[in-house]
Every structure is written in structure tokens, then in C-alpha cells.
C-alpha positions as CSV (number, residue, x, y, z in Angstrom):
1,M,-11.0,-83.3,-83.4
2,N,-11.7,-84.4,-86.9
3,T,-14.2,-81.5,-88.2
4,A,-14.9,-83.7,-91.5
5,A,-15.9,-86.8,-89.8
6,T,-18.7,-84.2,-87.5
7,A,-19.7,-82.3,-90.2
8,R,-23.5,-83.0,-90.7
9,T,-25.5,-82.4,-94.2
10,P,-28.3,-80.4,-93.8
11,L,-31.2,-82.1,-93.6
12,T,-33.7,-82.5,-96.9
13,H,-37.6,-83.1,-97.5
14,V,-37.6,-85.9,-99.8
15,P,-41.6,-86.8,-100.1
16,L,-42.4,-90.5,-100.5
17,S,-44.7,-89.5,-103.3
18,T,-45.7,-87.0,-105.0
19,R,-49.2,-88.1,-106.2
20,E,-52.3,-86.3,-104.4
21,L,-53.5,-87.9,-101.0
22,P,-57.0,-88.8,-101.4
23,S,-59.7,-87.2,-99.5
24,L,-60.3,-88.1,-95.7
25,E,-63.4,-86.9,-95.9
26,P,-66.2,-89.5,-95.6
27,L,-68.2,-90.8,-98.9
28,K,-71.0,-89.8,-97.5
29,P,-72.8,-88.7,-93.8
30,P,-74.2,-91.2,-91.4
31,W,-77.2,-92.8,-92.9
32,P,-80.8,-91.9,-90.9
33,A,-81.4,-93.4,-87.9
34,A,-84.2,-94.0,-85.7
35,F,-84.6,-95.9,-82.4
36,E,-86.4,-99.4,-82.6
37,E,-87.5,-101.9,-80.3
38,V,-85.5,-105.3,-80.5
39,G,-86.6,-107.8,-77.7
40,T,-85.9,-105.9,-74.3
41,A,-83.1,-103.5,-75.9
42,R,-83.9,-100.1,-77.5
43,L,-81.5,-99.8,-80.3
44,H,-80.6,-96.4,-82.0
45,V,-80.3,-97.9,-86.0
46,R,-79.1,-96.7,-88.9
47,R,-80.5,-97.9,-92.6
48,T,-78.7,-97.7,-95.6
49,P,-80.5,-98.1,-98.9
50,G,-80.3,-100.8,-101.4
51,P,-81.9,-103.0,-103.9
52,D,-84.4,-105.6,-102.5
53,G,-83.1,-108.8,-101.5
54,T,-80.8,-110.3,-98.8
55,P,-80.1,-107.2,-96.3
56,A,-76.7,-106.4,-94.5
57,V,-76.3,-106.1,-90.9
58,Y,-73.5,-104.2,-89.6
59,V,-71.8,-104.5,-86.1
60,H,-69.2,-102.1,-84.7
61,G,-66.5,-103.1,-82.3
62,L,-65.7,-101.7,-78.9
63,G,-65.7,-98.3,-78.8
64,G,-67.2,-97.5,-82.0
65,S,-70.9,-97.2,-83.4
66,S,-73.0,-97.0,-86.2
67,T,-71.1,-94.2,-88.0
68,N,-68.3,-96.5,-88.1
69,W,-69.8,-98.4,-91.2
70,T,-71.2,-95.1,-93.2
71,D,-68.1,-95.6,-95.7
72,L,-68.6,-99.1,-96.5
73,A,-72.3,-99.2,-96.6
74,A,-72.2,-96.6,-98.8
75,L,-69.9,-98.5,-101.4
76,L,-72.3,-101.7,-100.7
77,A,-75.5,-100.0,-101.1
78,P,-75.5,-100.9,-104.9
79,V,-75.8,-104.6,-104.0
80,A,-77.1,-104.7,-100.3
81,G,-79.3,-102.2,-98.2
82,G,-78.6,-102.8,-94.7
83,T,-78.6,-101.8,-91.0
84,A,-76.1,-100.6,-88.6
85,P,-77.4,-100.7,-85.2
86,D,-75.4,-98.9,-81.9
87,L,-75.0,-101.9,-79.8
88,P,-76.4,-101.5,-76.0
89,G,-74.0,-99.5,-74.2
90,F,-72.6,-97.7,-77.2
91,G,-73.6,-94.8,-79.6
92,Y,-77.0,-93.7,-78.8
93,S,-78.0,-97.1,-77.7
94,E,-78.6,-97.0,-73.9
95,P,-78.4,-100.1,-72.0
96,E,-81.3,-101.4,-70.7
97,A,-81.1,-101.5,-66.5
98,G,-79.0,-104.8,-65.5
99,F,-77.4,-105.0,-69.1
100,D,-74.4,-108.1,-68.8
101,F,-71.8,-106.5,-71.1
102,T,-70.6,-109.7,-72.6
103,L,-70.3,-110.6,-76.0
104,D,-72.9,-113.3,-75.4
105,A,-75.6,-110.5,-74.4
106,H,-74.4,-108.5,-77.1
107,A,-75.1,-111.8,-79.7
108,D,-78.2,-111.9,-78.2
109,V,-79.4,-108.7,-78.9
110,V,-77.8,-108.9,-82.9
111,A,-79.5,-111.9,-83.2
112,T,-83.1,-110.6,-82.3
113,H,-82.1,-107.5,-84.5
114,I,-81.5,-110.3,-87.3
115,E,-84.7,-111.8,-86.8
116,A,-86.6,-108.2,-87.0
117,V,-84.5,-107.5,-90.5
118,G,-85.9,-110.8,-92.0
119,A,-82.8,-113.4,-91.9
120,P,-80.8,-114.9,-93.8
121,V,-78.6,-111.8,-93.6
122,H,-75.0,-110.5,-95.0
123,L,-73.6,-110.3,-91.4
124,F,-70.4,-108.0,-91.0
125,G,-68.3,-107.3,-87.7
126,N,-65.2,-105.7,-86.8
127,S,-63.5,-106.0,-83.8
128,M,-65.8,-106.8,-80.8
129,G,-68.1,-106.9,-83.4
130,G,-66.6,-109.7,-85.5
131,A,-66.4,-111.6,-82.1
132,I,-70.4,-110.8,-82.1
133,A,-70.8,-111.8,-85.5
134,L,-68.8,-115.0,-85.0
135,L,-71.1,-116.1,-82.0
136,V,-74.4,-115.4,-84.1
137,A,-73.1,-117.3,-86.8
138,A,-72.2,-119.8,-84.9
139,R,-75.4,-120.1,-82.8
140,R,-77.8,-119.0,-85.4
141,P,-76.5,-120.5,-88.5
142,E,-80.3,-119.9,-90.3
143,L,-79.6,-116.1,-89.6
144,V,-76.6,-115.8,-91.8
145,K,-76.3,-116.6,-95.3
146,T,-72.5,-114.8,-95.4
147,L,-69.9,-113.9,-92.6
148,T,-67.4,-111.0,-93.2
149,L,-64.9,-110.2,-90.3
150,I,-63.0,-107.3,-90.6
151,S,-60.1,-107.6,-88.1
152,P,-62.2,-109.7,-85.5
153,A,-61.3,-109.7,-81.7
154,V,-61.1,-113.5,-81.2
155,P,-59.4,-115.1,-78.9
156,D,-56.1,-117.0,-80.0
157,R,-56.5,-120.3,-78.2
158,R,-53.8,-122.2,-80.1
159,P,-51.0,-124.2,-77.8
160,D,-48.3,-121.6,-77.5
161,V,-45.5,-122.1,-74.8
162,R,-45.0,-118.3,-74.7
163,R,-48.7,-118.6,-72.9
164,L,-47.6,-121.4,-70.6
165,S,-45.1,-119.2,-68.7
166,D,-48.1,-118.3,-66.0
167,P,-49.2,-122.3,-65.0
168,R,-52.4,-121.0,-64.9
169,M,-53.1,-120.8,-68.7
170,A,-53.2,-124.7,-68.9
171,L,-56.4,-124.4,-67.4
172,A,-57.6,-122.4,-70.6
173,Y,-56.8,-125.6,-72.6
174,L,-59.0,-128.1,-70.7
175,P,-62.5,-129.1,-72.2
């Protein structure tokens, strides 16, 4: 056996960078919150300070809560104050009895919240919150001044042969 061919060199640690890593601590602790009646829902809502003008509304994603927006809201506070509600069934917001956990139902709650805030707003949505924000903007454009979607969970309905391997998928493309 050729020992030269099977000899291994010792592993060495070679850093990708020698720069100091940024802090993983949030910029600010979560903003103060209170429960608010929004239509028939009782939402836990965080309010972020900011100048007078068009407020922002931040809609979190699946499994998230209003605290997901703490850092971004802090960075945007010089430009816009806002609200970040916990959607029904998330964070501290308990769902009302019989709540329908569909995107449509959540979009209705967000639209009612925006009406209470005072429309139009800068509407932000992440993941499932992006899909909800998109529904609100499409159905109630008068409530939304700007729409910002961050990795929105929206369905891709473009035709693709790989999706048609199941013949039932063709039904998804019918009007």
C-alpha cells in the first residue's frame, strides 16, 4: 500500500473572515403592547413611535407574532410610526370562538384594524403575512398607500409541466 497516497494532512482552521461579527441582539426590546378590540376580534397590538403622517402596519407570518417586526420598526421609526398586531391565534391574540383560520379571515381582521388605525397605511407583510397583506391591498386598495412584501407566501400559478404530473392539478388553472 502506498502510504504517500493515503497520508492525510491535518485539518486546519481557516476563517472565512477576520471581521468581527455583528451583534445578534435586537436593536430594541419589543415595543409596548395592549389589547385592542378590532371588530369582533381582540388583538394584542404593539405600537411603534414615529412622526405624524402615514402610519405603518406590520403583518407577521405563520407561527410569528408582532415581535418579528421589532427591529425593522425601530429602523423605520424616524419615518413612520405604526402598529404590529398579533393575528388571531398567534402571539397573545386568542382567536374568537369559531374563527376561520383562512387567509381571507385574517385579511378581514387586518382590514378592520387598518380602518381603526386610519387609512391609508404603509402595509408590510412577511411570509403568510405577505399573502394576507396582498389580499387586503387587492380587495381594499383605499386602505393601502404602499405595500411591502417580504418573502410573501403567495401561490405560484404559472403553468409548469412538473405540476401537471398529477392530472388533478389541471383543475387549478380553470377559471
